[in-house]
N, C-alpha and C positions, 0 to 999 in steps of 0.2 A: 184803110181809113185812118185818119189821125184822131185819136181819142184823148181827152183830158179827164182825169178822175181826181176830184178834190176829196182828200181823206184817205189815209193809209191804215185805217183800222181794219177790222175783220172783213167787212164788206168791200171796202175800197181796194185792199191789197189782193184779195182773192179775185175780184173782178178784173183788176188791172193785169194781173199775171195771166188770167184766163183769156182776156181779149187779145193780149199779146201772143198767146199760144195759138189763137185763131188767125194770126197773121197780120193783126192791126199794129199800128205804131202808137204806143200808149205812153203818156207821161202822167205820173201820179204826183199829186201835190200834198204837202203837209206843212204846217207852220212849225212843227218840232224839228229843228235843225239836226239835233243828234239822231233822231230816228231816220231822217233822210240820209244822213251820212252813213249810217249802218246799212240801210237798204241799198245804197249805191255800192256797198261791198258785198251785197247778197245776204245780209244778215236779217232774218225775219224776226220781228220783236215779240212774237207769240208762237205757241206750238200749234201747228196744224199739219197733219201728215201730207206729204208730197208737195207742200207749198214752197218750201225753201228751194227744192230742186227746180220747181217751175220758174221761180223768180230768177234763180241763177242762170238757168238755161236761156231765158229770154233777155236777160241783161247781156249775156255774151253775144247773142244774136243781134243786139242793137234795137230790138223791138220794144224794149221796156226801159224807161228812164224815170228818175225821181228828182224832184226839185222843191224848193220852198217858194217859188215864184208862180203865182197863178197866171200872171201875164204870159210867162214863157210857155206854160202848159196849154192855156186856152187859146192863145193867139194862133189862128190858122186851123184850129180843130173843127171837125165836122160835128162832133158830139162832145158835150161837156157834162160829166156825171157828178152829181152831188151825193157823196157817200160819207158824210160826217155824222157824228153821234147825235142822237135825240134822247138824252137821258130823261128820266121821269122826274117831274116836280113832286113836291110833297103831296099835292092833291091828285096825283096820278096822271095828270096831263103831260104831254110830251113837251120838252123844252126845245124850241126851234131856233134858239139864238144863233147857233152855228150854221143852221140851214139858211137863215136869212142873210147872215154875213157872207156866206159862200155865194148866194145868188147875186149880191151886190158886187162881189169881187169878179164873178164871171161877167157881169155886165160891163164892168170897167175894162175887161181884157178882150172882149169880142173884137174881131177884125173883119168879120163877114158873117153870112148866115150860119147859125149854129143851132143844133137841137140841144136844149138844156133838159137834162134827165134827172129826176129824183130817184135814187136807188135807196136812200135812207128810208126807214120806216117812218112815215109821217101821217098825221091825222088827215081825214077826208077834207078836201078843199085846199090843201097846202100848195099843190102845184099851181093851181089857178091864182092863188094869192102871191106867188112868186113873180108873176108877170110884171106888175108895176115896179117891183124891186129891181129887176133886171133892166127894164126899160128906162128907169130913172138915170141909168149910168151909161147908156149907149144909144147911138143912132142907127146901129146895124140891126137888120131883121133877125128874129130868132123864133123858135117854136118850143113849146113845153111838152114834156112827156113824163109819164110815170112808168118805171120799170122795176117793181119791187123784187128783191132777191128772196130765194127760197133755198138757202144754203144751210145744211146741217153741220154744226161744228163737229169735227172729227172725220167728216166725209165731204168737205166743201169742194175740193178740187173735182171730184167725181160728179158732184151735183151740178157744178158749173159747166163742165165739158159734156155732160150727158143729162141735160135737164129733163124732168118729166113734163114741164111746160115753161114757156116764157110769156109772162103777162106784159102787155104793152097798153098803157092808157094814153090815148092821144086822139085829137080830132083834126090835126093838120096832116094832110097826105104826105107832105115832105118829111115830117117826123116819122111817120109809119114806115115810109120807104127807107129812111136812113137806118132805123132799128132793124128792119128786115135784113139789110145789108150787113149790119153789125153782127147779127147772129147767124148769118148764112152758114158758117162753118159747123154749127151744131144742129142744123136742120137737114143734113144730107140724107138721113134715113126717114124723114117725114116732117111735115110742117107742124110743129108743136107750139107755134106762136098764137096766142089768143089776144086779139085786139078789142079793146073796150074803151069806155070813157075814162077820163082821168080819175074821177071820183070812184068809179067801180074798181079800178086797179088798186087804188089806195085802200079801199075797204076790203078787197079780196085778201090782201096781205094780213090784215088784222083778223079776218074771219078764219083764214087757214090756221093761224096760230091758236085762235080760240078753240077751234074744233080739235086740234091735236091735244091741247091742254085738257079739254073736257073729257076726252077718252081716257087720259091718264088719271084724272081725278075720279072718274067713274069707276075704273078698275081698282083704285086704291080704296074706295068706299066698299066695293064688293069684297075686297080682301079682308077688310075689317069685319064684314058680315060673315065671311067664311070662318074667321076665328071664333065668332060668337056662336055659330050654329054647327061647327064641326065639319065644314065642307073644305074642299081643296081648290084654291084659286087657280092652280095650273090646269086642273080639269075643267073648271068653269071657263077659263080663257080659251081652251081648245074647242069647247062647245060653241062659244060665241064666234070665234075666228073662222069656223067652218061655214058660217052663214055668209054667202057672197054679198049680201046687203051690208054686212058689217066689216068683214075682212079681218086679218090676223095682226096687222101692224099696229103698234102703239097700245097694246092691251096688256102690258106687263105691269104688275104691281111693284111698288117700291117705296122709297122714302119721300116721294114728292118731286115735282119738277123744279128746276132752277135755270140758271144761265142768264144771258143778257137779253133774250128775246121774249120768251113766253110770259114771265111774270110782268115785265114792263109793258108789253103790248096788251095783255089782258087788262091791266089797270088803265091804260090809255083808252081802250075800247069801252070799258065801263064808264069812264069819265065822259066819253063822247055821247054815250047813251043818256047820261044824266043831263048833259048840256042841251040835248035835243028833245028831252022829255020822253025818251023811249026807255022803258024799264028792261034791262038786260039781266033777267033773273038767273039764267043759266050761267052767264059769265060770272056774276057775283058768287053763285054757289060753287063754281069751280075754284075761284080764288080762296073761298073759305075752306073748302075741302083740302086744298093743297097746304094751307097753313096748318091745319090740324094734322095732316099726314106727316109734316116735317117734325112733329113732336112725338110720333109713334115710337120710333126706336128708343128715344130717351125714356119714354114711359115704360117700355118693356124692360129696359135695363134696370130702371129704378125698382120696378115690381119684383124682378128676380132677386134683388138684394134687400127686399122688404122696405124699400124707401130710404135706406141708409147708404148713400153714395159718398159721403165725406171720407176722403182719404183713399177711396178705391181707385185703382189704376186701370184705365180703359185704353186698350189699343184700338186705333181707328185706321182702317184701310180705305183709302180713297178720299180725296179732298175736292177734286174737280167735280163740276155738276154732272158730267158724263165722261165716259172714257174717250181717249184720243184727243184731249184738249187740256190746256192748263188754265182754263177759265173757271174761276171760283165765284163769279158774280151770282148772288142769290142761291148759292149751292146749298143743298140740304145738309151737307157736312157742317156748314157754318152754324146753322140753327141747332144742330145736335151738339156741337162743341159748346155753344153758349148755354144750352140747357144743362149739360153735364157739369160744366164749370160752376154754374150757379148753385148746383147741388153739392159742390165740394169735391168733385172727382178730379183726378189728375190724368191728363190725356197725352198720349204719345201717338203721333200720326205718321203715315207713310203714303205717298202718292208718286207714281212714276214721273209725272211732269209738273204737277201744280205746287210743289213745295216752295219754290221761290215766290210765287204769288201769295201763298199762305203766310210766308214769313213777312212779306211786305205789309200784309194786312193785319196779322195777328201778333207780330213781334214775338216775344218770348212766352206768350200765354199758353202755347202748346209746344211740346217738345216734338221735334221732327227727327225721325229715325232714318238711317242710311239704307235700310231695306225692310221688307215686309215683316220678316221674323224678328228683327230687332224691335219693331213697334209692339210686337206681342210679348216680348220677354218680360216675365214677372207680372203680367197683366191679370187682373181679376176677370176681365171680359174683353172680347175682341168683337168689333162690329165692322161689317163690310158695308160701305156706303156707296162706293163707285166700283162697278164691275169691270175693271181693267182685266184684260186677258190673263195676265200673269197672276192675278188674285183669284181666279175662278176655281182652281183645283188645288187647294192647299194640302200640305202634308199634315193630316190631322194628328198623327202620332207625334210629330215634331211639336205641334202646338200644345198637345197634352203634356209634353215633357217640359216645355219652356214657360208655359203660363202658370201663374200661381193657382188660379181656379179656372179651368178651361170652359168658360161659358161663351158660346159662339152665337152671335146675332147676325143673321144673314139678311141684310136689307134689300137684296136683289134676287133672292130665291135661286141662286146659282150653285150653292154648295149642296152636297149630298147629306141629307139628314141621317140616313142609315150609316154611311161611312163615318160621319162625325161621331155618332153615338157608339159605333163599334170600337172606335179608338178611345172611348172613355170621356168624350166631351159632351157637354150639353148643347142643344141646338134649338134655336127659335128662328123661324122665317116670318114672312108677311103673308098671312092668309093661308097657311099650309095646315089646314085641319084643326085650327083652334088649339093647337098644342102649345102649352107654355114651355119655356126652356126647362129641360130636365135631363138628368144624366141617364144615358141609355145603358 
């Protein structure tokens, strides 16, 4: 099949490379000429494991192309995907400016029957609303479909090629048949495609992200309670996860969730509830709990130093919102940095992938170290925010020797309290028995 994908951000590029890997002829479109030139050379503009290799492989095979011309990409295509950004407005609603512009551009470029698919995360009713925008610019027949993505940053290639499910919102049999053919290559071991209405597919995307975020915020609140009553969140998590009605995934306490999806999508879902007169109390509580959790590490560090952080040197490990990505959008590290700097602390940070993104956003407000131990050198405290593999088993003796005061704050509960204290460091985790940081 010939596929056009408008947008070469995270969703568009992973989808484009993935569809090409499944044997389709894919052309990805973007208005950013410099980005397209780089992609034509096989240069991926963000960090995602395995993606660069997939792009380069399919470029060489001739199944993947990049252009700035929607007409070149969409003309002759059986499927045209909208994969542009839907940033949040100040009121939490999704800004659909790029989605609407893309629908019009697709309409102008159609040369025959085409299925127009929204892969961007969009409010309920968006796909239906695009019909007149496309129709105003073409006399060719078309059908609309919703095909929301469920790609985890850091594992997106695997998620695309081995999806747990593929949601298709459509009421036109031609659209459903085309999307079945599009995904045939990932259905060889079983039909995981779920066909539903357009509105159900759009809402399912928001609902899935809201459920994931709710689990995270619930466990973070339980971790706070563990600290208050002297329980261990790891033991509580094991007890919860063993219940098959609950399951063990997404039950880890930490510094709060971030990234480009969960915060934005929860705010959009909450705004949808308000606009329809439906009170989404759980969604609102999840957002409030997350904002509170992002302040937890800063509060713990301040308490350790009696509230006097002015001039204190803080080493920070991890800037990305999660491992295996360079994405710092809504990252807990950013909230912590702002909190510590407001209290007068001086911060030196390290991240294996996200430091260019941090430099572009923060400028010289935070010093960036060439390696993890350089970030800890001379520090009064070291805090782990993102649990990259290389940061999970530190040399505690080396930290004890290089830091001014070896106070360790483990925001992901991956360090060993016993090993840290045996080396002469103080340790504080999240929900690990209500223990304040102290020297063992």
